[in-house]
C-alpha positions as MATLAB code, in Angstrom:
seq = 'XXXXXXXXXXXXXXXXXXXXXXXXXXXXXXXXXXXXXXXXXXXXXXXXXXXXXXXXXXXXXXXXXXXXXXXXXXXXXXXXXXXXXXXXXXXXXXXXXXXXXXXXXXXXXXXXXXXXXXXXXXXXXXXXXXXXXXXXXXXXXXXXXXXXXXXXXXXXXXXXXXXXXXXXXXXXXXXXXXXXXXXXXXXXXXXXXXXXXXXXXXXXXXXXXXXXXXXXXXXXXXXXXXXXXXXXXXXXXXXXXXXXXXXXXXXXXXXXXXXXXXXXXXXXXXXXXXXXXXXXXXXXXXXXXXXXXXXXXXXXXXXXXXXXXXXXXXXXXXXXXXXXXXXXXXXXXXXXXXXXXXXXXXXXXXXXXXXXXXXXXXXXXXXXXXXXXXXXXXXXXXXXXXXXXXXXXXXXXXXXXXXXXXXXXXXXXXXXXXXXXXXXXXXXXXXXXXXXXXXXXXXXXXXXXXXXXXXXXXXXXXXXXXXXXXXXXXXXXXXXXXXXXXXXXXXXXXXXXXXXXXXXXXXXXXXXXXXXXXXXXXXXXXXXXXXXXXXXXXXXXXXXXXXXXXXXXX';
ca = [
     -24.223   11.740   -3.886;
     -22.636    8.805   -1.000;
     -19.688    8.541    0.594;
     -18.848    5.733   -1.459;
     -18.986    7.738   -4.455;
     -16.321   10.403   -2.967;
     -14.317    7.030   -1.841;
     -14.018    6.142   -5.294;
     -12.614    9.608   -6.504;
     -15.572   10.671   -9.332;
     -17.007   13.470   -7.196;
     -14.678   16.197   -7.657;
     -14.233   15.097  -11.506;
     -17.979   14.819  -12.404;
     -18.420   18.396  -10.954;
     -20.876   16.728   -8.251;
     -21.770   19.395   -5.623;
     -20.658   17.844   -2.458;
     -23.929   18.643   -0.447;
     -25.215   15.649    0.796;
     -24.613   14.355    4.619;
     -21.272   12.370    4.895;
     -21.980    8.921    6.826;
     -19.712    6.654    8.480;
     -20.689    3.172    9.756;
     -18.207    3.336   12.476;
     -17.778    5.785   15.411;
     -15.988    7.980   16.084;
     -14.163    9.263   12.591;
     -10.754    7.163   11.479;
     -13.085    4.835    9.645;
     -13.574    7.456    6.604;
     -11.516   10.384    7.542;
      -8.166    9.151    6.141;
      -9.884    7.961    2.890;
     -11.462   11.558    2.096;
     -10.130   13.079   -1.235;
     -10.424   16.669   -2.771;
     -14.070   16.657   -3.788;
     -14.626   20.255   -4.963;
     -15.323   21.535   -8.274;
     -11.932   21.158  -10.692;
     -12.101   24.817  -10.951;
     -12.060   25.808   -7.438;
      -9.179   27.808   -6.260;
      -6.282   25.180   -4.475;
      -7.045   25.145   -0.814;
      -5.317   23.168    2.412;
      -6.746   19.373    2.321;
      -7.671   19.865    6.014;
     -10.083   22.667    5.247;
     -11.489   20.762    2.404;
     -11.981   17.709    4.604;
     -14.108   19.937    7.032;
     -15.607   21.897    4.331;
     -16.959   18.773    2.252;
     -17.148   16.311    4.500;
     -17.708   17.936    8.049;
     -14.892   15.836    9.372;
     -11.320   16.840   10.494;
      -8.161   15.267    8.877;
      -6.288   12.606   10.309;
      -3.483   14.124   11.401;
      -1.821   11.704   13.281;
      -0.024   12.762   16.459;
       2.756   11.050   18.523;
       1.098    8.618   20.993;
       1.881    8.876   24.904;
       1.969    6.344   27.429;
       4.324    4.069   29.288;
       3.103    0.696   27.799;
       5.863   -1.700   27.336;
       7.314   -1.786   23.962;
       5.846    1.643   22.905;
       9.256    4.171   22.908;
      11.066    3.072   19.761;
       7.223    3.670   17.726;
       7.131    6.817   19.861;
      10.422    8.253   18.658;
       9.489    7.001   15.018;
       6.588    8.878   15.201;
       7.921   12.100   16.374;
      10.853   12.100   13.920;
       8.540   11.822   11.358;
       6.414   15.122   12.679;
       9.490   17.053   13.069;
      11.363   16.299    9.917;
       8.831   16.857    7.551;
       7.617   20.673    8.852;
       5.073   22.948    7.878;
       8.087   25.475    6.961;
       9.685   22.674    4.879;
       6.570   21.718    2.911;
       6.237   25.292    2.170;
      10.132   25.362    0.903;
       9.475   22.054   -1.270;
       6.985   23.527   -2.919;
       8.856   27.032   -4.009;
      11.581   24.118   -5.277;
       9.500   22.149   -7.158;
       7.396   24.973   -8.709;
      10.524   26.766   -9.835;
       9.627   28.107  -13.192;
       6.022   28.177  -12.763;
       3.526   30.841  -14.040;
       3.802   33.349  -10.782;
      -0.264   33.055  -10.364;
       0.457   29.665   -9.111;
       3.994   29.983   -7.393;
       2.210   32.475   -4.950;
      -0.042   30.269   -3.645;
       3.333   28.777   -1.993;
       3.499   30.530    1.385;
       5.413   30.261    4.673;
       3.046   30.418    8.298;
       3.614   34.091    8.381;
       2.245   34.517    4.758;
       5.246   35.804    2.938;
       5.673   34.674   -0.312;
       8.950   32.188   -0.853;
       9.884   33.715   -3.836;
      13.368   34.530   -2.843;
      14.230   31.464   -1.750;
      17.752   29.843   -3.136;
      16.422   27.018   -5.872;
      19.742   25.141   -5.027;
      19.579   25.549   -0.997;
      16.036   24.634   -1.053;
      16.998   21.362   -3.170;
      19.762   20.664   -0.832;
      17.490   21.018    1.999;
      14.685   19.030    0.551;
      17.565   15.871   -0.464;
      18.534   16.186    2.967;
      15.062   15.553    4.645;
      14.218   12.967    2.475;
      16.998   11.233    3.034;
      16.013   11.145    7.037;
      12.385   10.430    6.315;
      12.735    7.241    3.929;
      16.009    5.791    5.042;
      18.188    3.448    2.610;
      17.478    0.537    4.568;
      13.462    0.902    3.779;
      13.169    0.950    0.594;
      16.668    2.119   -1.163;
      17.292    2.494   -4.760;
      19.402   -0.769   -5.495;
      22.002    1.325   -7.066;
      22.166    3.386   -4.058;
      22.708    0.765   -1.309;
      25.709    2.020    1.039;
      28.766   -0.251    0.495;
      28.709   -2.559    3.616;
      25.205   -1.854    4.337;
      23.593   -4.680    6.649;
      20.745   -5.971    4.914;
      17.388   -6.683    6.861;
      17.787  -10.561    7.356;
      13.717  -11.223    8.075;
      11.202  -11.122   11.073;
      11.816  -13.349   13.922;
       9.594  -15.905   13.445;
       9.383  -17.245    9.707;
       6.813  -19.661    9.048;
       5.956  -22.378    6.749;
       3.352  -20.637    4.140;
       2.088  -23.445    1.053;
       0.714  -22.373   -2.378;
       0.372  -23.235   -5.812;
       2.712  -20.768   -7.300;
       2.602  -22.015  -11.018;
       5.211  -21.494  -13.799;
       5.109  -18.906  -16.389;
       6.647  -19.734  -19.903;
       7.701  -16.541  -22.053;
       7.602  -18.346  -25.476;
       3.802  -19.194  -25.012;
       3.010  -16.280  -22.890;
       1.090  -18.733  -20.397;
       1.142  -19.289  -16.875;
       0.218  -22.799  -16.060;
      -0.815  -23.281  -12.198;
       1.051  -26.397  -10.422;
      -1.136  -29.521   -9.529;
       0.102  -29.618   -5.995;
       0.895  -27.210   -2.991;
       4.355  -26.119   -2.690;
       6.403  -24.236    0.132;
       6.558  -20.521   -0.612;
       9.923  -19.016   -1.127;
      10.857  -15.484   -2.488;
      12.089  -16.912   -5.612;
       9.674  -18.974   -6.650;
       6.945  -15.825   -6.427;
       9.467  -14.241   -8.751;
       6.688  -11.993  -11.132;
       9.303  -12.046  -13.914;
      11.035   -8.692  -13.790;
      13.415   -9.466  -10.878;
      17.153  -10.865  -11.883;
      17.017  -14.162   -9.645;
      20.607  -13.779   -9.134;
      21.143  -10.253   -8.270;
      17.706   -9.235   -7.089;
      17.958   -6.151   -9.213;
      14.919   -4.970  -10.738;
      14.879   -5.383  -14.687;
      14.317   -2.317  -16.781;
      14.918   -1.432  -20.292;
      18.289    1.094  -20.977;
      17.048    2.443  -24.113;
      14.855    5.596  -24.801;
      12.208    3.287  -26.558;
      12.108    0.902  -24.070;
       8.866    1.005  -21.929;
      11.210    2.312  -19.026;
      12.624    5.018  -21.580;
       9.320    6.154  -22.448;
       7.851    6.573  -18.683;
      10.819    8.349  -17.537;
      10.320   10.663  -20.072;
       6.799   10.861  -19.564;
       7.389   12.053  -15.692;
       9.914   14.392  -16.501;
       8.006   16.342  -19.500;
       4.512   16.320  -17.861;
       5.146   15.838  -14.443;
       8.509   17.528  -13.809;
       6.735   19.866  -11.204;
       6.503   16.780   -9.080;
       9.940   16.396   -9.260;
      13.519   17.933   -7.514;
      15.396   20.343  -10.169;
      18.392   17.232   -9.624;
      15.908   14.857  -11.182;
      14.387   16.683  -13.844;
      18.045   17.778  -15.156;
      19.118   13.942  -14.399;
      16.454   12.102  -15.764;
      16.769    9.704  -12.528;
      14.519    9.367   -9.249;
      15.373   11.343   -6.047;
      14.070   10.398   -2.623;
      12.969   14.161   -2.861;
      10.572   13.597   -5.403;
       6.367   13.748   -4.868;
       5.599   10.836   -6.741;
       6.867    7.077   -7.181;
       5.799    5.450   -9.869;
       5.376    1.766  -11.454;
       4.029    0.273  -14.667;
       3.961   -3.306  -15.887;
       3.144   -4.382  -19.394;
       1.224   -7.869  -19.372;
      -0.282   -7.625  -22.845;
      -0.187  -10.869  -24.735;
       2.226  -12.913  -24.127;
       4.207  -10.392  -21.943;
       2.161  -12.011  -19.333;
       4.408  -14.769  -18.741;
       7.629  -12.227  -19.446;
       6.454   -9.038  -17.882;
       8.065   -5.525  -18.847;
       8.439   -3.545  -15.683;
       9.125    0.020  -15.612;
       9.617    2.834  -12.529;
       9.981    6.057  -11.380;
      11.268    5.682   -7.346;
       9.865    2.574   -7.529;
      11.643    1.326   -4.406;
      11.684    4.595   -2.484;
       9.584    3.689    0.628;
       6.118    6.050    1.253;
       3.588    5.820    4.093;
       1.353    2.883    3.007;
      -1.864    4.541    3.264;
      -4.938    2.448    3.205;
      -3.354    1.090   -0.401;
      -1.313   -1.248    1.898;
      -3.843   -2.794    3.040;
      -3.679   -5.315    0.104;
      -1.351   -7.216    2.295;
      -3.825   -8.078    4.838;
      -6.188   -9.022    1.976;
      -3.262  -11.849    0.492;
      -2.659  -12.654    4.022;
      -6.402  -13.850    5.118;
      -6.646  -15.914    1.782;
      -3.188  -17.306    2.684;
      -4.224  -18.579    5.951;
      -6.741  -20.479    4.178;
      -4.184  -22.109    2.200;
      -2.055  -22.841    5.017;
      -4.948  -24.335    6.859;
      -5.890  -26.858    3.969;
      -2.613  -28.174    3.729;
      -2.427  -29.258    7.231;
      -5.743  -30.482    7.020;
      -4.795  -32.278    3.940;
      -1.372  -33.879    5.103;
      -2.538  -34.730    8.823;
      -5.809  -36.233    7.454;
      -7.573  -34.492   10.365;
     -11.465  -35.271   11.195;
     -11.349  -33.120   13.884;
     -11.414  -29.467   13.988;
      -9.969  -29.583   17.552;
      -6.956  -31.334   16.434;
      -6.270  -29.572   13.209;
      -6.486  -25.905   15.393;
      -3.831  -27.929   17.583;
      -1.663  -29.369   15.105;
      -1.471  -25.805   13.598;
      -0.815  -23.890   16.354;
       2.203  -26.539   17.307;
       3.838  -26.464   13.988;
       3.793  -22.031   14.563;
       4.779  -22.582   18.153;
       7.774  -24.635   17.168;
       8.522  -21.652   14.666;
       8.256  -19.369   17.707;
       5.309  -17.797   16.923;
       3.835  -16.621   20.574;
       0.264  -14.896   19.531;
      -1.565  -17.442   17.119;
      -4.045  -16.473   14.369;
      -7.469  -17.113   15.376;
      -8.179  -19.899   12.647;
     -11.516  -20.859   14.140;
     -12.587  -17.385   13.783;
     -11.305  -16.327   10.112;
     -11.987  -19.997    8.892;
     -15.033  -22.130    8.804;
     -13.814  -25.973    9.522;
     -16.372  -28.508    8.642;
     -16.037  -32.053    9.954;
     -17.848  -35.246    8.617;
     -16.007  -38.312   10.025;
     -14.497  -40.159    8.676;
     -13.916  -38.038    6.180;
     -11.163  -35.312    6.199;
     -12.456  -31.985    7.119;
     -13.368  -29.351    4.488;
     -12.093  -25.855    4.817;
     -13.147  -22.400    3.899;
     -13.259  -18.766    4.754;
     -15.883  -18.353    7.469;
     -18.703  -16.296    6.953;
     -17.461  -13.776    9.565;
     -13.931  -13.129    7.577;
     -16.054  -12.542    4.575;
     -18.433  -10.042    5.990;
     -15.258   -8.282    7.795;
     -13.581   -8.069    3.823;
     -16.344   -6.381    2.415;
     -16.395   -4.328    5.500;
     -12.361   -3.804    4.715;
     -12.594   -3.089    1.286;
     -16.156   -2.617   -0.227;
     -17.399   -0.003    2.775;
     -13.667    1.099    3.609;
     -13.695    0.622    7.053;
     -10.773    1.009    9.018;
     -11.683   -1.025   12.103;
     -12.899   -3.730   10.162;
      -9.308   -4.265    8.587;
      -7.729   -3.703   12.070;
      -9.823   -6.450   13.381;
      -8.656   -8.474   10.280;
      -4.959   -7.687   11.119;
      -5.477   -8.602   14.868;
      -7.003  -11.830   14.052;
      -4.476  -12.602   11.617;
      -1.681  -11.210   13.936;
       1.243   -8.912   12.931;
       4.271  -11.680   12.907;
       1.944  -13.730   10.756;
       1.605  -10.941    8.554;
       5.050  -10.366    8.284;
       6.001  -13.843    7.906;
       3.728  -14.049    4.966;
       5.065  -10.965    3.453;
       8.315  -11.852    3.839;
       8.487  -15.451    2.490;
       6.423  -13.985   -0.699;
       9.245  -11.405   -1.443;
       6.909   -8.556   -1.253;
       9.059   -7.227    1.562;
      12.527   -7.962    0.529;
      16.014   -7.373    2.105;
      17.161   -4.524    0.393;
      14.126   -3.407   -1.938;
      11.578   -3.335    1.036;
       8.478   -2.956    0.307;
       4.767   -3.815    2.206;
       5.113   -4.018    5.828;
       2.578   -3.331    8.634;
       3.909   -2.278   12.023;
       0.749   -0.530   13.014;
      -3.193   -0.863   12.710;
      -5.285    1.662   10.670;
      -7.637    2.800   13.280;
      -8.649    0.989   16.909;
     -12.783    1.380   17.348;
     -13.447   -0.458   20.801;
     -14.432   -3.601   18.761;
     -11.196   -4.038   17.842;
      -9.543   -4.259   21.284;
     -12.097   -6.117   22.514;
     -11.026   -9.399   24.065;
      -7.771   -8.921   22.391;
      -4.332  -10.682   23.211;
      -1.831   -8.032   24.261;
       1.439  -10.133   24.142;
       2.473   -8.946   20.458;
       0.048   -5.983   20.342;
       0.001   -3.083   22.209;
      -3.086   -0.805   22.332;
      -3.406    2.947   22.586;
      -6.846    5.126   23.058;
      -8.645    1.814   21.820;
     -11.166    2.123   24.640;
     -12.600    5.111   23.870;
     -11.965    5.039   20.203;
     -10.189    8.343   19.637;
      -9.081    9.304   16.358;
      -5.320    8.639   17.366;
      -6.272    4.696   18.474;
      -4.696    1.777   16.797;
      -2.759   -1.167   17.926;
       1.167   -1.394   17.251;
       3.403   -4.133   16.791;
       5.630   -4.207   20.030;
       8.544   -6.252   18.819;
       8.403   -5.044   15.172;
      11.828   -5.937   13.605;
      11.708   -3.042   11.599;
      11.122   -0.583   13.859;
      14.706    0.801   14.208;
      14.759    0.675   10.648;
      12.129    3.910   10.879;
       9.296    1.816    9.184;
       6.039    3.507    8.297;
       2.970    2.630    9.960;
       1.652    1.049    7.062;
       5.133    0.595    4.505;
       4.759    0.410    1.070;
       6.640    1.180   -2.225;
       5.301    1.073   -5.831;
       7.698   -1.825   -6.738;
       5.884   -3.965   -4.100;
       2.498   -3.277   -5.298;
       3.010   -3.449   -8.608;
       4.645   -7.217   -7.970;
       1.583   -8.215   -6.102;
      -1.396   -7.011   -8.762;
       1.663   -8.931  -11.580;
       1.192  -11.866   -9.313;
      -2.532  -11.854   -9.184;
      -2.648  -11.228  -12.904;
      -0.800  -14.261  -13.508;
      -2.776  -16.542  -10.831;
      -0.067  -17.071   -8.803;
      -0.795  -15.515   -5.443;
      -1.847  -18.488   -3.593;
      -3.388  -19.986   -6.292;
      -5.299  -19.261   -9.261;
      -8.732  -19.126   -7.060;
      -7.506  -17.114   -4.231;
      -6.238  -14.818   -6.906;
      -9.306  -14.405   -8.508;
     -11.153  -14.181   -5.562;
      -8.959  -11.279   -4.282;
      -9.232   -9.553   -7.845;
     -13.100   -9.829   -7.546;
     -12.871   -8.020   -3.876;
     -10.414   -4.985   -5.269;
     -13.035   -4.217   -7.924;
     -15.110   -3.209   -5.423;
     -12.152   -0.916   -3.262;
     -11.866    2.768   -3.702;
      -9.726    4.111   -6.340;
      -8.081    7.466   -7.428;
      -7.292    6.442  -11.597;
     -10.680    5.579  -12.176;
     -13.162    8.538  -12.880;
     -15.830    8.782  -14.949;
     -13.718   11.013  -17.262;
     -11.154    8.788  -17.451;
     -12.707    5.687  -17.595;
     -14.253    6.972  -20.659;
     -11.431    8.448  -22.297;
     -10.162    4.911  -21.955;
     -13.404    3.308  -22.945;
     -13.668    1.097  -19.915;
     -17.259    0.282  -18.601;
     -16.310   -2.347  -15.531;
     -14.465   -1.296  -12.559;
     -10.481   -2.259  -12.492;
      -9.304   -4.032   -9.515;
      -7.473   -1.822   -7.484;
      -6.663    0.170   -3.740;
      -6.777    3.435   -3.036;
      -5.694    5.226   -0.115;
      -5.208    8.938    1.613;
      -3.724    9.852    4.902;
      -1.957   13.033    6.767;
       0.770   12.210    8.637;
       3.287   14.684   10.354;
       1.349   17.486    8.355;
       2.234   15.345    5.275;
      -0.475   13.896    2.998;
       0.203   11.015    1.339;
      -2.571    9.289   -1.810;
      -1.847    6.272   -2.956;
      -3.397    4.249   -6.289;
      -2.740    0.984   -8.016;
      -4.933   -0.800  -10.494;
      -5.146   -3.757  -12.713;
      -5.917   -2.988  -16.262;
      -7.182   -5.565  -18.743;
      -9.168   -4.320  -21.845;
      -9.098   -4.749  -25.658;
      -5.366   -4.951  -26.674;
      -3.662   -3.786  -23.284;
      -3.119   -5.284  -19.817;
      -0.752   -3.856  -17.357;
      -0.530   -2.982  -13.697;
      -0.071    1.127  -12.531;
       0.834    2.044   -9.708;
       1.025    5.948   -8.267;
       2.318    6.904   -4.544;
       2.423   10.586   -4.234;
       2.986   13.014   -1.114;
       2.214   16.851   -1.102;
       0.865   16.866   -4.821;
      -2.038   19.426   -4.654;
      -3.140   18.847   -7.928;
      -6.502   16.673   -7.513;
      -6.682   15.583  -10.855;
      -3.252   13.780  -10.879;
      -3.951   10.189  -10.779;
      -6.674   10.589  -13.029;
      -4.662   12.080  -15.464;
      -1.919    9.948  -15.008;
      -3.219    6.750  -15.800;
      -4.624    8.201  -19.228;
      -0.772    8.871  -19.981;
       0.547    5.691  -18.481;
      -2.237    3.872  -20.524;
      -0.643    5.383  -23.936;
       2.936    4.011  -22.616;
       1.318    0.657  -23.764;
];
């Protein structure tokens, strides 16, 4: 059994013994460690994930301690990470288990103990619930990814990154009556409103969901409360409404038949932010392809026959918008000259290799190198202009790399990015954005919501992320990425024989483990997007069971 099998989330469901030697392509560990899952027999008693990682893979869990150092601009990042580590303490984690397992069988309940080993059965559920709500209100502030109905009166919405560049795409138009999405014939300037997947109210910005029990939203809410209630707070179970203290965030989008052009969305806590994990790397993939479109547009409009003049024109335009660290166009984009004809452009061979390493081979260092070549300000501009990060709904946002192997920092520009422990490649090494406009809002290192992932994958299904060709290419890449939803058993249950596109992620921050997945399913009679973001869910079969249940809602 290979490391890729484990990353694909199948080993523990197939009952295979994890006896082979774990190997990674990068040393030291950050590359593989954040991805490891519970690779053990289904009937094995529950063990802390840190022990499982060491026992199964010989790797230490990715505990990300707050960095130290005096580099300019890092004080805010250090305060954020210290806050995460203190607010989500081991004691709070144990108490939340006690609350969530209220009414469970004693044999299961006894697994939840505090640091001294004393049972927490005597905890008052009401006080635990109140404390849990307070903790999560602090941990996921409302200005990061609030429920739209919970925006505080007079709250100031995020106005976007300091640098907002012009980005170009063929967004196309969806016709609900015909049930088709037709691509545009020319590139147009990207705006959030043009990127509406079809389930965002264009006037209020609210997410449109059904209001009756028979709607997709009604059925999803009933499923979550009735079958997965141990992952919810008591308030959520009683009200049928998501709370900040829930351990799960879920989204599903029905794209079956004509629904492709008129999608029906349902969510559970879908706008509440979580640590992005490697699921948020989909933002990097998108931005690589968006850069290609931006370069292509300039080459055509400027009628450039020279590579040097094309890059100079691009950088002049970006500088006029306030960008100080330029994307490495000559590294990411292959520009071919054939005067007097206009240059042709495509992704470079090195960029394609980095994409394969980042998504197929699950290399954190490759993802981080792509981030650095794109630059965090460029990524932020794309996420903002595309609506994948919204003023009040929050969403996808990257403020830190996924590790920092020495190969990442080599020859790097430090104007926008500050580097921590990159030279020796320690497990906590990474680079961060010196002037992240969202840092003061306690944004996660990699921020994500179920809604933002559902939006991105819906646009991919519609062929509207970049261009139809770019969307198809991205989906092909994501078919090779890791996943938790799809095990041998879940694929057999649903009759799926070809790996659906998706992106999993797992990381431990401040003693809390986050395990996420997103997928696009297209099988006879059904097409839908499913997202499940979890924190501290001890059931290793959660995603496998949930995807089968979500499929049943379509």
